[in-house]
Structures are given as C-alpha cells and as structure tokens.
C-alpha positions in Angstrom: -3.2 -66.3 40.2 -0.6 -65.3 37.7 -0.7 -68.8 36.3 -4.3 -68.3 35.4 -3.4 -65.5 33.1 -0.5 -67.5 31.7 -3.1 -70.2 30.7 -5.1 -67.6 28.9 -7.8 -67.0 31.5 -10.0 -64.1 30.6 -9.5 -61.1 32.9 -13.0 -61.1 34.4 -12.5 -64.6 35.6 -9.1 -63.5 36.9 -10.7 -60.7 39.0 -13.3 -63.2 40.2 -10.4 -65.5 41.3 -8.9 -62.6 43.3 -12.2 -62.0 45.1 -12.6 -65.7 45.9 -9.0 -65.8 47.2 -9.9 -63.3 50.0 -13.6 -64.2 50.4 -14.3 -60.6 49.4 -15.7 -58.4 46.6 -14.0 -56.4 44.0 -15.4 -53.6 42.0 -13.9 -52.5 38.6 -14.2 -48.8 37.9 -13.7 -47.0 34.6 -11.7 -43.9 34.0 -14.7 -41.7 35.1 -15.0 -43.7 38.3 -18.2 -45.3 37.2 -18.8 -49.0 38.1 -18.1 -51.3 35.2 -18.4 -54.7 36.9 -18.7 -56.2 40.3 -17.1 -59.5 41.3 -17.9 -61.2 44.7 -17.0 -64.4 46.4 -20.0 -66.5 47.5 -18.5 -66.3 51.0 -18.5 -62.5 51.1 -20.9 -61.1 53.7 -20.0 -57.5 53.7 -22.1 -54.4 52.8 -19.5 -51.9 51.6 -19.3 -53.3 48.0 -23.0 -53.0 47.6 -22.9 -49.4 49.0 -20.1 -48.5 46.6 -22.0 -50.0 43.6 -25.1 -48.1 44.6 -23.2 -44.8 44.9 -23.9 -44.4 48.6 -20.3 -43.7 49.5 -18.6 -40.3 48.8 -16.8 -40.7 45.5 -14.0 -38.3 46.6 -12.7 -41.1 48.9 -12.3 -43.3 45.8 -10.7 -40.6 43.7 -8.2 -39.7 46.4 -7.3 -43.3 47.1 -6.8 -44.2 43.4 -4.7 -41.2 42.8 -2.4 -42.2 45.7 -2.3 -45.8 44.4 -1.4 -44.6 40.9 1.6 -42.7 42.3 2.8 -45.4 44.8 2.1 -48.5 42.8 0.5 -50.0 45.9 -2.9 -50.5 47.3 -4.3 -47.7 49.5 -6.8 -48.1 52.3 -9.9 -46.2 51.2 -12.5 -47.0 53.9 -12.8 -48.8 57.2 -16.3 -49.5 58.7 -16.4 -51.8 61.6 -14.8 -55.1 60.6 -15.0 -54.3 56.9 -12.2 -52.7 54.9 -11.9 -51.4 51.3 -8.6 -51.0 49.4 -8.2 -49.1 46.1 -5.7 -50.2 43.5 -5.0 -48.3 40.2 -4.7 -50.3 37.0 -2.2 -49.2 34.4 -3.4 -49.6 30.8 -1.8 -48.7 27.5 -5.0 -46.9 26.4 -4.6 -44.6 29.4 -8.1 -45.3 30.5 -7.2 -45.1 34.2 -9.3 -48.0 35.4 -9.1 -49.1 39.0 -10.2 -51.8 41.5 -11.7 -51.4 44.9 -11.2 -54.5 47.0 -13.7 -55.1 49.9 -13.1 -57.7 52.6 -14.0 -58.6 56.2 -11.2 -58.6 58.8 -7.6 -57.6 58.4 -5.4 -59.0 55.6 -1.8 -59.9 56.5 1.0 -58.3 54.6 1.5 -61.3 52.4 -2.2 -61.3 51.3 -1.9 -57.6 50.6 1.3 -58.1 48.5 -0.3 -61.0 46.6 -3.3 -58.8 45.7 -1.0 -56.0 44.5 1.1 -58.5 42.4 -2.2 -59.9 41.0 -3.3 -56.4 40.1 0.0 -55.7 38.3 -0.4 -59.0 36.4 -3.9 -58.0 35.5 -2.7 -54.7 34.1 -0.2 -56.5 31.9 -2.9 -58.9 30.8 -5.2 -56.0 29.9 -2.3 -54.4 27.9 -2.0 -57.6 25.8 -5.8 -57.7 25.5 -5.9 -54.1 24.3 -3.2 -54.9 21.8 -5.2 -57.9 20.4 -8.3 -55.8 20.3 -6.5 -53.1 18.4 -5.3 -55.6 15.8 -8.8 -57.0 15.5 -10.2 -53.6 15.1 -7.8 -52.7 12.3 -8.5 -55.9 10.5 -12.3 -55.4 10.9 -12.0 -51.8 9.7 -10.1 -52.8 6.6 -12.7 -55.4 5.7 -15.6 -53.1 6.3 -14.2 -50.2 4.3 -13.2 -52.5 1.4 -16.8 -53.9 1.4 -18.5 -50.5 1.1 -16.0 -48.4 -0.8 -14.9 -50.9 -3.5 -17.6 -51.7 -6.0 -17.7 -54.6 -6.4 -15.5 -56.0 -3.5 -13.2 -58.8 -4.5 -14.2 -62.4 -3.7 -11.5 -62.8 -1.0 -13.0 -59.9 0.9 -16.5 -61.3 0.7 -15.3 -64.7 1.8 -13.3 -63.2 4.8 -16.4 -61.1 5.8 -18.7 -64.1 5.8 -16.1 -66.0 7.9 -16.0 -63.1 10.4 -19.7 -62.9 10.5 -20.1 -66.7 10.7 -22.7 -66.7 7.9 -23.2 -68.9 4.8 -23.4 -67.6 1.3 -27.2 -67.6 1.3 -27.7 -65.9 4.6 -28.7 -62.2 4.4 -27.0 -59.3 6.1 -28.0 -55.8 7.0 -26.3 -52.4 7.2 -27.0 -49.9 9.9 -25.8 -46.3 10.1 -25.7 -45.1 13.7 -25.5 -41.4 14.6 -25.0 -40.2 18.2 -25.2 -36.8 19.8 -24.6 -35.5 23.3 -21.4 -37.6 23.8 -17.9 -36.9 22.7 -16.2 -39.1 20.1 -14.3 -41.3 22.6 -17.5 -41.9 24.6 -19.4 -42.7 21.4 -16.8 -45.2 20.3 -16.7 -46.9 23.7 -20.5 -47.1 23.8 -20.7 -48.7 20.3 -17.8 -51.1 20.9 -19.1 -52.3 24.3 -22.6 -52.8 22.9 -21.2 -54.7 19.9 -18.8 -56.8 22.0 -19.1 -60.6 21.6 -21.5 -60.3 18.6 -20.8 -61.4 15.1 -20.8 -57.8 13.7 -18.3 -55.6 12.0 -18.6 -52.0 13.4 -16.5 -49.0 12.6 -16.6 -45.2 12.3 -17.1 -44.1 8.6 -17.5 -40.5 7.6 -18.5 -39.3 11.1 -21.2 -42.1 11.5 -20.8 -45.6 12.8 -21.5 -48.4 10.4 -22.5 -51.9 11.5 -22.7 -54.9 9.2 -24.1 -58.3 10.2 -27.1 -60.7 10.3 -30.4 -59.0 10.9 -30.9 -60.5 14.3 -27.5 -59.2 15.5 -28.0 -55.8 14.0 -31.4 -55.3 15.7 -30.1 -56.6 19.0 -27.3 -54.0 18.8 -29.7 -51.2 18.1 -32.0 -52.2 20.9 -29.0 -52.4 23.3 -28.0 -48.8 22.3 -31.5 -47.5 22.7 -31.8 -49.0 26.2 -28.6 -47.3 27.2 -29.7 -43.9 26.0 -29.6 -41.5 28.9 -29.0 -37.8 28.4 -27.9 -38.3 24.8 -29.6 -39.1 21.5 -29.1 -41.9 19.0 -30.7 -42.8 15.7 -30.0 -43.9 12.2 -31.0 -45.7 9.1 -31.2 -49.5 8.6 -30.9 -51.2 5.2 -33.2 -53.9 3.9 -31.7 -57.4 4.3 -29.7 -58.6 1.3 -27.6 -61.8 0.5 -25.4 -60.6 -2.3 -22.5 -58.8 -0.6 -21.4 -57.4 -3.9 -24.3 -54.9 -3.5 -22.9 -53.6 -0.2 -21.4 -50.4 -1.7 -24.7 -49.5 -3.4 -26.7 -50.3 -0.2 -24.3 -48.2 1.9 -24.6 -45.2 -0.5 -28.4 -45.4 -0.3 -28.6 -45.4 3.5 -25.9 -42.7 3.7 -27.9 -40.4 1.5 -31.1 -41.2 3.4 -29.4 -40.4 6.7 -28.0 -37.1 5.3 -31.5 -35.9 4.2 -33.1 -36.9 7.5 -30.5 -35.2 9.6 -30.9 -32.0 7.7 -34.7 -32.1 8.3 -34.6 -32.8 12.0 -32.6 -34.4 14.8 -32.7 -38.1 14.3 -33.5 -39.9 17.5 -34.8 -43.3 16.2 -33.8 -46.0 13.8 -35.7 -45.8 10.5 -36.0 -48.5 7.9 -34.5 -47.5 4.5 -37.6 -48.7 2.8 -39.7 -46.1 4.7 -37.5 -43.2 3.7 -36.0 -44.2 0.4 -38.6 -42.3 -1.7 -38.2 -39.1 0.3 -34.4 -39.3 0.2 -34.5 -39.5 -3.6 -37.0 -36.7 -3.9 -35.2 -34.3 -1.6 -31.5 -35.2 -2.1 -31.0 -32.2 -4.3 -33.4 -29.9 -2.4 -33.1 -27.8 0.7 -34.0 -30.3 3.4 -34.5 -27.6 6.1 -36.9 -25.8 3.8 -38.8 -29.1 3.2 -39.0 -29.6 7.0 -40.6 -26.1 7.3 -43.0 -27.0 4.6 -44.1 -30.1 6.4 -44.6 -28.0 9.6 -46.8 -25.6 7.6 -49.0 -28.4 6.2 -49.5 -29.9 9.6 -49.7 -26.6 11.6 -53.5 -26.9 12.1 -53.0 -30.2 13.8 -49.9 -29.1 15.7 -52.0 -26.4 17.4 -53.9 -29.1 19.3 -52.7 -30.4 22.7 -49.9 -32.9 22.6 -51.9 -36.0 23.1 -54.7 -35.1 20.7 -52.4 -34.0 17.9 -50.5 -37.3 18.1 -53.8 -39.2 17.9 -55.0 -37.1 15.0 -51.8 -37.5 13.0 -51.6 -41.2 13.6 -55.3 -41.7 12.7 -55.1 -39.7 9.4 -51.9 -41.4 8.3 -53.4 -44.8 9.0 -56.6 -43.8 7.3 -54.8 -42.7 4.1 -52.5 -45.8 4.2 -55.7 -48.0 4.5 -57.1 -46.5 1.3 -59.7 -44.5 3.3 -61.2 -47.6 4.9 -62.5 -46.5 8.3 -63.1 -50.1 9.5 -59.6 -51.2 8.6 -58.2 -48.0 10.3 -60.1 -48.7 13.5 -58.7 -52.3 13.5 -55.1 -51.2 13.0 -55.4 -48.5 15.7 -57.3 -50.7 18.1 -60.1 -48.2 18.6 -63.8 -48.1 17.9 -65.0 -47.1 14.5 -66.9 -44.2 15.9 -63.7 -42.9 17.5 -62.1 -42.9 14.0 -65.1 -41.1 12.6 -64.9 -38.4 15.3 -61.2 -37.8 14.7 -61.7 -37.7 11.0 -64.5 -35.1 11.4 -62.1 -33.0 13.5 -59.4 -33.4 11.0 -61.7 -32.3 8.1 -62.7 -29.3 10.0 -59.2 -28.0 10.9 -57.3 -29.0 7.7 -60.0 -28.4 5.1 -60.2 -32.1 4.2 -58.4 -34.3 1.6 -61.0 -34.7 -1.2 -58.7 -32.7 -3.4 -56.0 -35.1 -4.8 -53.2 -32.5 -4.4 -54.2 -31.7 -0.8 -54.4 -35.4 0.0 -50.9 -36.0 -1.5 -49.5 -33.1 0.5 -51.0 -34.4 3.8 -49.9 -37.9 3.1 -46.3 -36.9 2.4 -46.2 -34.5 5.4 -47.6 -37.1 7.7 -45.2 -39.8 6.5 -42.2 -37.5 7.0 -43.4 -36.4 10.4 -43.8 -40.0 11.5 -40.3 -40.7 10.4 -38.7 -37.8 12.2 -41.0 -37.6 15.2 -39.5 -38.0 18.7 -39.6 -41.6 20.0 -42.1 -40.7 22.7 -44.8 -40.3 20.1 -44.5 -43.9 19.1 -45.5 -45.0 22.7 -48.5 -42.7 23.0 -51.8 -44.4 23.3 -53.8 -44.8 20.0 
C-alpha cells in the first residue's frame, strides 16, 4: 500500500485500495464527524457502513473511538454487530482538521492485517500532509495572481499570460468575475465550502475584502455558483457576476464595478441570489453615494399596496407589472412571456391600477418600474420559482 503513495497515487485511490485489501468498506469523516466520502470493495457484503453513512448509528460511539485512537495512535474497535466489525482510526493532518477513518469488515482480522491497516493509515496521514503543503503553495500562487489581476491597473503581460495558462484559455476566450458573499457560516466553513466547490475546476478563487472572488470561463463560473446554491442548507449565499470579457487588462475596472454593485445591494437587503452586473449596474451608479437602506425603505413604500396582498398574489402582480412595463405596455407580449392567458394579464393589471393608482403619469410609471426592478433583484429566491 505504501508503494502506491510513493508512486504518486491520489489518496482517494489509496483508501479504496485499503478497502479492497480487506474486502471491506471505509468511511472518511471530517473534523465535525460528518461523512466526506465512502469507499467500498465490490466484495463487501456488510450493512454497518451504510448505516453509518445514513446516520443510523449513535455518533457518540464514533467520537469516543476516534478520541482513543488519536491518543493511542492505533485503531480502536468501535462497533461489533454479529459477524461485522467497525474500527476507528484517527488521521493526523498538518491543518489540524481531525479527519478520521472508520473501517468496516466481515469476520475477524488477524493482528498482521490490523497492523497493516494502521501502518497504511499513518502513510495516508503523511501523504495528506504533503498534499496540504502542495495545496497551500498552489493557493498562495493563485492568490498572488488573482490580486495582481484586480488590484494592478493594468496588470503586466506576464501576469495575464500566467493567468490564461492557469485557466487553460486562449487570448480570445472570455472570462467572468463573480463576487460571492456567504452568511450563516464561520470563515473557516465558508473557505472550505468555496474551495471544495471549486476543486478540480479551471478557476482562480480567493478571499478579497471579506468576499470571495472567482475568475474563470463563464461555463466554469456558472457551474461553481450552481454547485454552491445546491449545497445551501441553513445558510445564505449570493453575489454579483460580471459580464464576460476577453481583455484581461479590464479586470481591475470590472472588479471595481461588481464590488460597488455588491456593496449597494448588501446595504439594501440580504443578498441571497446571484445577480448579473448588467441588471444592477444602473442602480449601483445611482445609489452609490446615497443611503441604500433609505432607498430600500422607499422601494417598500412604493410597492406597499401590492405587498398587502397574500404572498402568492403579490408575487404574481409584481411579476406581471414588471413584465408589462418591460414589454412597453404590450399585453399580448406580456401574456406570452408569462405563459398565461391575455385575460389573466388584463385582470391583474386592473387590480394593479386599482390598488396603486395606475401608471399613466410618467413619474409614477418610472417610480414603479425602478421599485419593481430593485425588488426583483433583491427578492428571496423562492419568489423566482413561484408559478406565473
């Protein structure tokens, strides 16, 4: 097993090799004792590994066994059920993350097999230390390139060339910038989340001024954002995405634009979605010197007659009126875009005229349009999925 690491085998393949060697299953846990990955031999016929992965076994057994293993440096029997056994083994890493393995197997292992597993675990810990060292070096290099790109205007040609090499893109391929803001997680959890989501992608990602910045091809950026949105559970995430651009000498200007837009949006409301810069650029310029919280209250005041309706109706009314104004007051076009009957649009517009006073006055129409557009940008993501 150790020879596999010496040949440069990735550690997931190494753990899989350990599982194959005993015809068992191995679960890798993170420092919070949450399952990171599961590796199983095709010959494994046990049940405990699945029960552990599904959280059906008391976590206190795992915590106690890992603690004992960390102190003794040896594996500790965690659970015996019938002919199946589970051993816990602590991994020692330089980042102090406290990862651990649980090894499930059928039948008894002889002392030599147990010792080999323990030696393999030690070798794995060493390999992960080297991996962490390489990752740290890569992160430092990426951070240096990223900061030079957005803070030096214009960046030098060698930096641009190095970034294109890192991103694996040609001189005519466009890139995008994405500013990512998280809440509900501490900084370490945020960083882990971002790095894991961006792993094995051709992106540069780093923390800049309390917000994470990602740079890369549009397809990769959008894939990263979708991954982060899917993982959202009990915490919020949102941000601003730049338009694609090919001239990397514009990066500092583009970064300043989306940073200002994000600042304005965060002052107005909690940002819980990703917004295109083109959608918010005008408002960011208008409000960058104003009191964003006061502007948010103003928007609420303009839309208050609609907000008094029940949640489903107010969402439909806002969406209909915004689409109607964007469609230059064309009812047929509005119905087509919303996927509803023309009469439905007419009924909603009649209701809106009654409760808002209408939009025949140009100033009233402008106020409604701006308020609806800002509300759409800062609205909770649930609204976007509401039926038309």
